[in-house]
N, C-alpha and C positions, 0 to 999 in steps of 0.2 A: 220544808221547801214548798213554795207554791207550784202547783202543777196545772198546766192548761189541758184542754181536751186532747187526747193522744192523736197524733197524726193529722193535724189540721194545717200545718204550715209547710209550704214548699219553699225551700231555700234556694236562691238563684245567685250564681257567682260567675262573673266573667274572669277568665284566667289567661292573660297573655304573658308568657314568660315569667311564671310565678313559682319556679322551683324552690326558691328560698322561703316561700310562705305557705304553699298549698297544703303540705302535710299538717302543719300546726292548725290551720284553719279547719280542715276536714275533721280532725280529731276533736276540736273544740265544739263543732256543730253536732257531731255524732253523740256527744254526751248530753245534748239538750233534750228536755222533755217537750213533746208536742210536734216534733219534726216528722212530716210525712215522707219527704224525699229531699235529697240534696242534689241539685241539678247544676252541674258545672260545665261551662263552655270553654274548651281549650281554643283560644283565639289566636291561631296562627303561631303558636309557640315554637321557638327554635331551640329551646333548652330541654330539660328533663321533666317539664310539667306533665306531659302526657304519660310518660313512663311511671312517674310517681302516682298519678291518679289510677293507672291500671293496677298497680300493686296494692292500692288502698281498697279496691273494690272487694277483695276477698274478705276483708275484715269489716267492711262497712256496707251492709246489704242495701241501705237506703241511697247509696251513691249511684248516680247516673251521669254519664259523661258524653258530651258531643264535641266534635272537632269541626271548626270552620277554617277554610283556607283562602277565602276571598270575601270581599264585601260587595253587596249589590250597590248599584248607583244610588247616590243620595243618602246613604247611611254612614254613620260613624261607627268605629269599632265597638265601643262599649254598648251603644244602643242596639246594634244588630245582635251582638252576642247574647245579651239578656233577653231580647225578644224571641230568639230561637228557643231558649229554655222556657220562657213564659208561655209559649204556645202549647207546651207539653205538660205544664204544671197542673196538678189536680187538687191542690190545697185550697181551703177557704181563705187563707191568708197567704200572701206572697212576701217573702223576705228577700230583698235585694241587698247584698252585702259584698264587700270587696275581699279579694284574696289575701290582703295584708292585715285583715282583722283577726282578733282572737276573742271568742265569745266566752265570757266567764260563766261558771256553773250556775244553772238555774235562771239565766238571764232571759231566754226566750219565753219560758213559761210565765215568768213574772211580767214581761212586757206585753204579751198577748192578753193576759188578764187585765193589765192596766188599760190597754187600748179599748177593750170591751167595756170595762167599768166606766170609762170616760166617754164612750160613744164615739171614739175616734175612727176615722176611715183611713187615715195615714198617720203612723207614728214614726218619727225619725229622731235619731240621736246624733249628738256631736260627741264621738267616742273619746275616751281618754287617749292622750297622745304620748307615745314613748319617745323620748328625746335624749339619746345617749351622747351625741356630739355637741360641741359648742355652738355650731351653726344651727342645729335643730333647736337647742335651748334658746337661742337668740331670736329666731324667726317664727317658728311655729306658734308659740304662745302669743306673741305680739299680733300675728295675723288673726288668730282666733279671738283675741280681745277686741280687735277692731271690727271683725265680722259680727261679734256679739252686739255691737252698737248698731250695726246695719240691720241685723235680723234678730230682734229681741225675742227670746223664747216666749214671753207672755203675749206679745203682740201677734206672733205667728200662730199661737195656739188659741187666740181669741177669734171666734166666728164673726164678730162685728168688725174686725180689722181686715183691711185688704192685704195686709202683709202675708206673704207666702214664702216658705223656704223649706228645704230638706237637705240632708247630707246623705249622698249615695253610699257612704260607708256602712250605713244602717238605715234602711228604708223598709218599713213593714206596712203593707197596704192590703186592704180587703180586696179579694179577687174581683168582686162585682164592681167596686169603685175603680179599680185599675182598668177594667173594660169600659166603664162609662167615661173615663177620662181619655180614652183613646189609646191607652197603653204606650209603649215606646214607638209604635208605628207613627203616632201623632207628633213625636218629638225626635224623629230619627236623625235629624240634622243638627240637634242641639248639643253643643259642647258642654254646657252646664245642664245636663239632662235632669239632675235631681231637683233643682229649683224649678225648672220648667214643668216637671210632672206635678210638683206641689201646687204651682199656680193653676194648673188645669183641674186638679182635684178641688181646690177651693172655689174655682169658678163654677164647678159642677155642683156646688152645694155641700161638698164633703167637709168634714171637720179634721183639722190638722192638730197633732200634738207633737211639739218640738221640744226636746229636753237635752240638758247636759247628760252625757252617758258614760262617764268614767267608771261608774259603779257596775256597769253591765258589759261593756265592750272596750277593748283597747286596740290601738294600731300604731305601727311605725310607718308613716306615709312614704318616706324617702330614705334611701340608703346611701345616696351620694349628694354632694352639693349641686351637681349638675342636674340631677333628677328634680331636686327641690326648685331650682331656678326655672326649669322648663315647666314644672307643674303649676307654680304660682303665676308664671308669665301667661300660661294658658287661661287661668281662672280669674285672676284679680280684676281685670277690666270688666268681665261679665258679672262678677259678684257685686261690683259697684254699679250695676245696671247699665253699663256702657256709657255712663255719664262722665264727661270730662270735668264737669263742675264738681261732682262728688269726689272724683279722684284728686283734683287739684286741692280741694278743701282738706282732704285727708293728708295729702303731701305737705301742705302748709302747716297743718297741726303737728305732724311729725317733726318738722323743722323747728317750729317755734316752741313747742312744749317738751319735746324729747331730746333735741340736739342743741338748740341755742343756749339753754341754761348751762349746760356743761361747758360749752365753748366760752361763754362770758365768765363763768366761774374761773376757768383756767387763766383767762386774760387778767382778771382782777387779781388773782393770786400771784401771777408773775409780776404785776406792778407792785404789789405789797412786798414781795420778796426782794425786789430790786431796790427797795428803799424810796421809791418815787410815789408811793401811795399816800392818800390822805383819807380823811373821814368819809368822803363821798365814795371813794374806791372801796373802803371797808364795808360801808353800807351796801354797796352794789354786790360785793362778794357774799355778804350775809343773805341778801335778798335772793340771789341765785341759788345759794345753798338751801334755803327754805323751799324754793320751787322744786329743786332736785329731790329733796327728802319727801315732799308732799306727793310728787309724781311717782316716786318709788313705792310709797305706801299704798297709793291708789292702784298701781299696777299689781302689787302683791295681792291685794284683795281680789282684783279681777281674775288673775290667773288661778287663785285658790278656788274661786267659785266655779271655774271650769274644770277643776280636777287636776290641775298641774301641780307638780312638786314645787314648793316655794323656792327651791334652789335655782329655778330658772330666772327668777326676777333680776339678779345682778347682770344678766346679759341683755337688758333692755336697750342700752345705748347701741351695742353692735347690731341688735335686731332692727332698730330704727334706721340705721345707715343702710342695711341691706334691703329692708322693706321699701324705703324711699326709692332705691334704685329699681326694685322690682315693679313698683307702680309705674315708673317711667317706661320700663322695658315692656310691660304689658300693653300700655297705650301704643307704643311703637309697633308691637307685633300685630295688634288688632286694627289699628288705623293707618299705619304706614306700610309695613311689610305685608299685611293682610294674610298672614298665615301663622299657625303655631305648630310646633313639633311635639309629639307625645307618643310614647311607646313605639318608637320606630316609624311612625306615620306622620305625614304632613297634612294638616287640615286647613282649608281656606276659611278665612273669617269675613270675606267680603259678602 
């Protein structure tokens, strides 16, 4: 197994009401080589998060915990929580990761070595996604396939390209670059703080390395449909750069390539079964069937490249319906209502 230099990485985790995830996360981090300290911020939790963390301290000497009970003016919950821990961090590298992630054995050592070999200042992963329910299988892979077109791994990792992106579920950054980019203090009001930090790193001359990460880290982002709805409502508008044109284009593409062929195929089949069909209707049905098969094959390849189980592919139609609604809802939240709700807090988007 590849080993990094011991004790070089400070791992920083915000933990608001994470009793379902926090123990699994801490245990997966404690097994990693190269960890100097695990810094967790209990962000106003009202569940057993704090209690579980206290019990883990006895068996995890590297674990340090802070509790915050209020936010300073101008800060968002996540940016403030991680900034509290970052001020205390002593590692050469800072790993910002989410409480719902699980880090596979040897992943941190391998990724630190990869970052240093490639001369990266910030390495970020798109983790493997655990999708046990039908709505997760439908929506999560489709969202990531679409984001993969917006933020192409090779373009983000190319110093000659202006493209910048990162995923806050796994963001490994050199301590000196974090300071040069202004840290989370500089992006304290940003809802999409991971992408904003990546932009600042690239603007400061730093090198990004953005990779699919199913081989190293996995996560289950949402446990209820409502959580998923609020989460993507919060993020989609911003992930599309706040551009109504880009969102409209994505919505039209969903309708014409993912939904319309199914609808037309159903209409043509109904005509044929009613006995009113002719050669034109038959050709139309065959044409629609070819489009459906081709789109399914393309989607299957795309989700497989991102590390998803191929069994998520049949849920693409349901995913397209929900994602189309989410795109509209995200626009309404950011441009009409001008607020989003997340983790029990309401954030202004004006």
